N, C-alpha and C positions, 0 to 999 in steps of 0.2 A: 498497736494501740487502736481501740475502737474510735470511730469518728467523734463521739461525744466526749471521749477522754481529752481531746484538745481544749475543751472548755475549762479544764482544771489544771492547766499548765501555765507557768509564769510567762509574762511578757515584760522583759526588762526595758525594751525600747520606748523612749518618749519622743513624740513628735509635736511640733508647734506650727500652727497655721498652714497645714498642708491643704492645697487645693485638690479636691477629689473630682474624678471624672464622673459626670452625671449622664445617665441614659434615661430616656423618657422625658416627661415635662412636669416640673414641680408647679403646684398651684401658685399663682402670682401673689396670693394673699398670705402664703405661708412664709413669714419672715420672723426669725427669732433664733433661739438657741436651745438645742436639746443637750442637757447635761445629765449623764448617767453615772452611776456609782456601782462599785462592785469589786470583787477580788482582782488583784494584780500580781501579787507575789505570794507563792505558796510555800516558801521556805524561810527559815530564819537561820542563816548560815548553813550548816549541814543538817539541820533539823527540818524534816518534812512536817508541815502542820497537819493536824489530824482531822479537822471538821470544816465543812463548807463555810461556816461563819467566821473562821479564823484568819484567812489570808489578808495581807495588807492591802489597803484600799487604793484603787486607781480610779481617777475621774476621767471620763471621756466626754468631749464637747464637740458638737456638730453645729457650726454656724450656718444656718439655712437661709437662703435668700431666693424666694420663688420669682422675684422680679427679674433676676439675672440667671436663673437656673444654676445657681452656684452653691457649693457646700465646702466649707473649710473645716478642717479637723485638727484637734489638739488632744493629746492625752498626757496625764501626769500623775505620778504617785502623790498621795497626800502625805506631807511631811509631819506625821504624828510623832510623838515621842517613842511609841512602840516601833514604828518603822525605822526611825533614826537608830534606835538601839539594835534592831535586827541587822541593819546595814553596817554599823560601826563595830558592834560586839559579836555579831553572829549568833545571837541567842534570843530567847523569848523573855521580854522584860517583865510583863505581868500576865496573870492568867488570862488567856484568850478563852472564848466560850468552850472549846473542846481540846485545847492544848495547854498543859501546865507550864509555868515558867521554869526555866532552868536556872533557878536562883537558890541560894542556901535556904534551909528550912526556916531559919529565924527571919529571913527577909520575907519569905512567903507568909509566915505567920503575922508579921507586922502589917503587911499589905491587907491580909484578911481582916484583922482586928480593926484596922483604921478605915476600912471600906474603900481602899484604893482600887480604882477600876482601870482597865485598859482604855486607851484613847484612840483606838484604830477605827475610824468612822466609815464603815464599808457598806452601810445599808442604802442610804439615799441622800438627797440634798433638800435644803429649804432655803428660801430667800426671805430672810428676816433681818433687814438692815444689811444685806450682803449675802452672797451665796455661801452656805455653810454645809459641809459634809457631816452627816450624823450617823449614829448607831445607838444602841441602848447603852448609854454612857452618860456621865455628867458633863462630858466635854464634846463640844462641836468645833470643827476646824474650819476657819474662814479661808476662802480662796478668792483670787482675782478671777472674774468670770471670763476674761479674755485669755489670759495665759495659764490659768489654773494653778498659778503659784500660790503656795501657802502664805497667808498674810497675818494670821493671828489665831487666837483661841477664844472660845466663848464658854462660860459656865452656864450650861442649860438648866441648872437647878437654882440659879440666882433667885432669891426671894422665896424659896421653898425649903422645907426641912425634908430632904429626899436624897437618895443615893444616886438616882439617874432618872431619865425620862424615856418614854417609849420612842421607837424609831419611826413611827408613823403619825406625826401630828396632823390634825385637820386644820384647814384654813377656812374660816367662816367669812365669805365675802360680804354678807349683809352687815356684820358687826366689825369687819376688818380686824379680826383677832385670830391668832393661832390658838387651838384648843388641844390639850394633851393631858396625859396622865403622868404624874411623877410617882416613883416607887421607892419605898423604904423597906429594907429587910431587917428583921429582928428574929424573934422566935417564929413569927409568921411574916406578914407583909401588910403594908398600908399603901393603898393607891389613892392619890390625891388628884382629882380633876381640877385643872386650872386653865386660865386664859392668859395670853401674853400679847401685848401690843407689839406688832412687828417692827415698829420704828423705835419706840422708846425702850422696848424690852420690859416695861413695867408689867408685873405679874399680879393676877388676882386669883387666889385659891377659891374654888367653888364648893367642893365637897370631899370629905375624907371617907375612905372605905377601909376599915380595919378587917383583916382576915387572920384567923388562927393559924392557917397554913399560908403558903405562898404560891397561889395560882399563877401560871405563866400567862402573860399577855404580850402581844407584839403590835396589835392594832385594836381599834374599837370603832363603833358606829356612832354617827352623829346626825341629828335632825335639828330643826330650829328650836324645838322644845326640849329634846332629850339627848343625853349622851348615854350609850349603852356599853357596859363592860361585860364581856363574856367571862365569867369566873368559872373556868373549866376545872374538872377534877384531876388535873395534871399540872405539876409545877415542881418547885424546888423543895427538897429536903434540906432545910437551912443548916441543920446540924451536920449533915454530911458535907455540905459546902464548906463549912468552917473546918471540919477535920481534914478536908482535902488539902489544907495548907500543909499538913504533915505527910499525908499519904501520896501527894501528887495527883489528887483528883481534880476535877474541873466542874464548871457549871453544868455541862451536858451530863457528866457522870452523876450529878445530884438530881437530875430530872426524874421524877417518879410519878406514880399514880396514887391518889388519895383513896383509901379503901375503908369501908365499914365492915365489921364482922356481922354476918347474918347466919344464924344456925350453925355456928362452928366453921363456916366458910367465909370467904371474902368476896365482896362485890364493889365495884367502882361506884363512887357516889355520883349523884346527879350533877350536871352542870347547872349554873344559875346565870340568867341574864339580869344584871343589876342595872335598873333603869333609873337614871338620875334626872330630876327636873332641873334644867339649867337655870331657870329664873329663880326658883325657890332655893336652890343650892342644897337639895336634900334627895334622899332616895325615894322615888315614887313607888317602886315595887321591886322585889327580888323574885324572879319567875323561874321555877325549876324546868329543866329540860333533860332529855336523855344525854348520857355522856358523849362528848366529842372533843376533838382537839382542833385548834384553829391558829393559823398565822395571819391570814388576810381577810378582811371584810370587803365587800363590794359597796353596797349602799343600803340605806334604811329609810323608811318613811311611814307616816301614820296612815292607817286605813280604818277609820271609825274608832272602835275601842281596842284596836290591835296595832302593834308595830309590825311591819313587814321588814325582815332583816335577811339580807343575802350575804353569804360568806362561803369560803372553801372549807369544808369539814372533812376531817380525818377520823379514823377510829380511835386513835390513842397517841401517846407520846412518842411512838416509834417514828412518827412524822418528822421529829427532830433528831432522835438518837440514831437513826439510820443514815443521816446525811454525813457520814464520814467520807473523806476524800477517797480512801481506798475503795469503798463501795461504789461511789458515784462514778469513778473513772474506770471501773472494771468492765469487762465485756458483758457481764451478766449482772447488772446492778439490781438490788432488791429494794425497790422504792415503794413505800405505801401510797395508795391512790387517794387523792383528795377530790371530792365532788363539789360542784356548785349546788348549794342547798339553800332553800328558802325556809326560814323560820317565821312563824306567826306567834308573836309574843303578846299575850293579853295584858291590857293595862288595868284590868279590874281583878279577875280571879282566874285560877286554873293554870295548867302547865302550858309550856310552849309546844306547839306542834311543828312538824317539818315535812317537807317533800324534797326529793332530789330532782333538780332541774336538768342537770347535765352531768353524766357520770365521768369520772376522771380516768386518767390522771390530768388534772387541770390546776393551774395556779395563775397568779398575777392578775386578778380581776380588775378591770377598769371600765369607766363609762364616761358620759359627758359630765365631768366633775363640776366645772364652774356653774353650769346651769341647772343640774339635776341633783346636786347634793341635798339629801334630806327630803327629796320629792319623788313621786312616782316616776319611773323611767321605763323605757322599753328595751334598750339594748345594753348588753354586757359583753365585753371583749375579754378573751381568755387566751392563755398560752397552754397548749395541750400536748401531751407526750404520746407517742406511739409505743407499742410494746417493745421492750428491749432497750429503750433509751432512757438515760437519766436526765436528759434535757428536752425541752419542748421541740417538737418537729413540725408543728403547724399553729396557726392562730385561728381562733374561732370567734365568730360574731353570733351571739345567742339572742334570739328574739323572745323576750319574756312574755309577750302577749300571745304570739302564735306557737310558742314552744318549738321553734325550729332553729337549726344551726346552719351557718354558712362558713366554710373553711377556706383558708389559703395556706398552701405549703410551698416553701421554696424548692427549687430544683436540686437534685442530688442529695448529698449528705450535708444537711445544713440545719441550723437550730435558731429559730427566731426568739427574740427576747420579749420583754414586757410590752404590750401594745398600748400606746398612748394615743387617746383620741383628741383631735383638734377640730373644732367646728368652723365651717366656713362663715365669714362675717355676714350677718343679716339673714342667715338661713332659718327657715321655719321647721324643716324636717329634722328630727332628732339625730339622724345618722348622716346628715349632709356635712361631710367633712372628710378628714383623712385619719388614717392610723400611721403613726410614726414608730418605727422599731429598728433595732439592729439585728443583723443575721450573721451568725458565725458559720461561714462556709468552710467545712472541714476539707472538702476536695481541693479548694484553692488555697487553703490555709490563710484566710483573711476574714475580716469582719466588715460587712457593708452596712450602710444606712439604706433602709427601704421605706418607701411611702406607698400606702395602699389607699384605694378609694374605700371609705368606711361604709358605703352603701352596698356595693356588690363584692367587696373584698378582692378586687383585682389590683395588680401592681400598676402604679402610675409613674414611679420614678425609682431609680436606684443610684446611689453614690458609691462607687467602688472603693473599698478601703485599701490602705497601704500596708497593713499587717494584720496579724491575728490578735484578737483580744480574748482574754478569758471571759467566760459567760458572766454577765453582770446581773445585778439585782434590780434596783429601782432608779428612776430618773424623773426629771420634769422637763417639759417644754415651756420655755418662757418667751412669749411674743415681745417684740420690741415695744417698749413703752407701756407694757401691761404685764405685771409680774404675778397675775393670778395663776396659781399652780394647776397642773393638768391631772393630778391624782392625789390621793391621801398619802 
């Protein structure tokens, strides 16, 4: 098995409160908890799951105390109904993004017609009245932040006429609200921008966006004035999704491109940036752009009569459909490249223009989220792949002013995860702080916690892990007494 293949293998072991050996010196101000989410179990009984978005969620928690140079580690599976069914019945309860349920056809049809969704929350975490594991589902699973034990369930669509919400809500610290889109599928799709109070969970719908088709969205951009949804020309064939209840098809099987006939041929339609005025609750402009596919946005801000919007852009829907576990774990994976791209979205008239800032494969863009969300910013942090690997092999700090990059790569065959930036208290310089990440060390078959100096991208500390973890998706670092999140 290739080194990156270890990132797609189950880890059954759960640990609680393990003290990790720390080398180097943690900053004394770095006190809090890193909670990451991602795949943990890649099988349901004898069934190997098909797609990277399917495996059952496992949370990983690193309690960091720079005052004592200590790190305590806990990991635990999220006890969703999907996970419980896989463990007790040895099968797939409801359609996962890329794996069909092994249920009778009438059960699959009933689930499809009733809008019953899987509840396996493997994308990320939010702190809204408690730590909650989330994915693109109507259900969030609440956990105890210390033990990671499952404590309850939350309906993330409460107060909304929607099937589910996106897995990347924004937190607006100025208004102390979460901002997200809720999605409803019918013949097409309706995206509803809404705000939710993190404590009372009261919800306020802001604007509805009806689409004749069902464009795929995983994240969006936010400024103090605007929310921007990238309505890409790739998404769901909802008819195929429904008929998949009979044929054994899945969400990923139904992902397609939306085409127009031109001169007897076909051409993929434009993308559109739908710019919503948050105060007025209405669409300010729909701005056409050349076709692209996107999972993750970095940041956006206003520059005169334009919005500057940075994201990871792919050519087309193969960015999703090629993320099968067989492909990812193979010795020669075929992975589409995503680039860090800057769009300029005019607020008056005209098309969006773009320039490639950093060529891929790159993903998981982060920045100084609490201080720079919706504002001009200088540094973006990325996870970058080398040729031949399906997982990141280095982290990159990209200077958006100088257009230069500084990289850090772990020794040996090792794969760093999403880079989370934490600023030093009272610092004036934008990059005065640290990058917190996890690193899958394939040579040692373990996953370590690594802390880098965000200025020069050198390692300042490492906490040696006790076992190997599958490669994860997203997380948050929450400082003690301050639950402002570290990323979208």
